[in-house]
C-alpha positions in Angstrom: 115.6 57.6 78.6 117.1 56.0 76.0 116.5 52.6 75.2 120.3 52.8 74.3 122.0 54.5 77.6 124.3 52.0 78.0 124.9 51.4 74.9 128.7 52.7 73.5 128.3 54.3 70.5 131.4 56.3 70.5 133.2 52.6 69.8 134.2 50.4 66.8 133.1 51.7 63.2 129.8 50.6 60.9 133.0 48.0 59.4 133.5 46.3 63.1 131.8 44.1 65.4 130.6 44.3 69.3 132.7 42.2 71.0 129.3 41.0 73.1 129.7 39.4 69.5 133.3 39.0 69.0 133.8 37.0 72.3 130.8 34.4 71.4 131.2 30.6 70.5 129.5 29.5 67.1 126.7 27.6 68.7 123.0 28.2 69.9 123.5 28.5 74.0 126.4 30.9 73.8 124.1 32.1 71.0 121.3 32.5 73.0 123.2 33.9 76.0 124.4 37.2 74.1 121.6 37.5 72.7 119.9 37.9 76.0 122.9 40.5 77.1 122.5 42.5 73.8 118.7 42.6 74.9 119.2 44.5 77.6 122.2 46.3 76.3 119.7 48.1 73.2 116.5 48.4 76.6 114.7 46.0 74.7 114.2 43.3 78.1 111.6 43.5 78.6 111.2 44.8 82.9 108.5 45.8 84.9 109.5 49.4 84.5 108.9 49.2 80.8 105.8 46.7 81.3 104.0 50.0 83.3 105.2 52.3 80.4 103.6 50.0 77.8 100.8 49.5 79.5 100.3 53.5 79.7 100.5 53.0 83.1 98.3 49.8 84.6 100.5 47.6 85.0 102.7 47.8 88.8 106.0 48.8 88.3 107.1 46.9 91.4 110.0 43.4 91.1 107.4 40.7 90.7 110.6 39.4 93.1 111.0 40.8 96.0 108.1 43.2 95.8 110.2 45.9 96.9 112.1 48.0 93.9 111.3 49.1 90.5 112.4 46.5 87.6 114.4 48.0 85.5 117.3 47.0 84.2 119.9 48.2 87.2 117.7 46.2 89.6 117.7 43.0 88.0 121.6 43.1 87.4 122.8 45.4 91.1 120.0 44.9 93.7 117.4 42.7 92.6 117.7 40.2 96.4 116.0 36.8 95.1 118.6 36.9 92.5 122.0 37.3 95.5 123.2 34.0 94.4 123.6 35.0 90.6 125.3 37.9 91.8 127.7 36.9 94.1 128.6 33.4 91.9 129.3 35.6 88.4 130.1 39.0 90.4 132.7 38.8 92.0 134.9 36.6 88.6 134.1 39.9 86.6 135.5 41.9 89.8 139.0 40.0 90.1 139.5 40.4 86.5 139.2 43.8 86.5 141.5 44.3 89.2 144.0 41.6 89.0 144.0 43.2 85.3 144.3 46.7 85.9 145.8 49.8 87.3 145.5 50.1 91.3 142.2 51.1 92.1 140.3 50.2 89.3 137.2 48.7 90.8 136.5 51.5 93.2 137.6 54.6 91.6 135.3 53.6 88.4 132.5 50.4 89.8 131.4 52.6 93.0 128.0 52.3 92.5 124.7 50.4 91.1 125.0 52.2 87.1 129.2 52.0 86.9 128.6 47.9 87.6 126.1 47.8 85.3 127.7 49.6 82.2 130.2 47.8 82.8 128.2 44.2 82.7 126.4 45.3 79.5 129.3 46.6 77.5 132.4 47.2 78.7 133.1 49.4 75.8 133.2 52.9 77.3 135.7 51.3 80.6 138.6 50.0 77.9 140.9 52.8 77.8 140.7 53.1 81.6 141.0 49.0 82.5 144.0 49.4 79.4 142.7 45.3 78.9 144.0 44.0 75.1 141.0 41.8 72.7 141.9 38.2 75.0 140.9 39.8 78.7 137.7 42.0 76.9 136.6 38.8 75.5 137.2 36.7 79.2 134.8 39.7 80.5 132.7 39.6 77.8 132.2 35.9 78.5 132.0 36.0 82.3 128.7 38.8 81.7 127.2 37.1 79.1 126.9 34.2 81.5 126.2 36.4 83.9 122.6 38.0 81.9 122.0 34.9 80.9 122.0 33.0 84.6 120.2 36.4 85.9 117.2 35.9 83.6 116.9 31.9 84.1 116.8 32.2 87.9 113.9 34.8 87.4 111.9 33.3 85.2 111.8 30.0 87.8 111.6 32.3 90.2 108.9 33.9 88.7 107.1 30.3 87.4 108.0 29.4 91.4 106.0 32.1 92.9 102.9 31.8 90.5 102.5 28.3 91.5 103.2 29.2 95.1 100.0 31.8 94.6 98.2 29.1 93.0 98.3 26.9 95.9 97.5 29.9 98.2 94.4 30.5 96.6 93.8 27.2 96.0 93.4 26.3 99.6 91.6 29.3 100.5 88.9 28.1 98.4 89.4 24.7 100.4 89.2 26.4 103.7 85.8 28.7 103.4 83.9 26.0 102.9 
């Protein structure tokens, strides 16, 4: 599977910038958020499934947060139950923007599966004609999805660190109580 699977290569030309960069305010945090989203979009955002492949299959590809499924970008953005609060907080306004500004039934028709929803979050340019969005709405959608990708990443880091600390506490307790 290509690492550029979500990048719409048929959008724009060599002289234009991608909307993910057009919508970015010129401050460090917004540029960092855009960089996170671009890493997800270009397949350079490290998930357990990638670590599994790069380690010659010695690292477990299972999500370290929920321990239920293989962690790929679809899982991180649309399925991991540990990240459900971020999805509710950020995905609801994304869906609202689409439903309020596109023809009736567009959401149900285009985004009825996790692959399509992930495509919308990572590179909405694939759906610009279907949505009928002008530059202002594209930039608004890009801003919402950029915040969603960044917040999901932050929560993933925080949750991983909490799990790591809890593991250390449990191991120490077990060592202490074996004696």
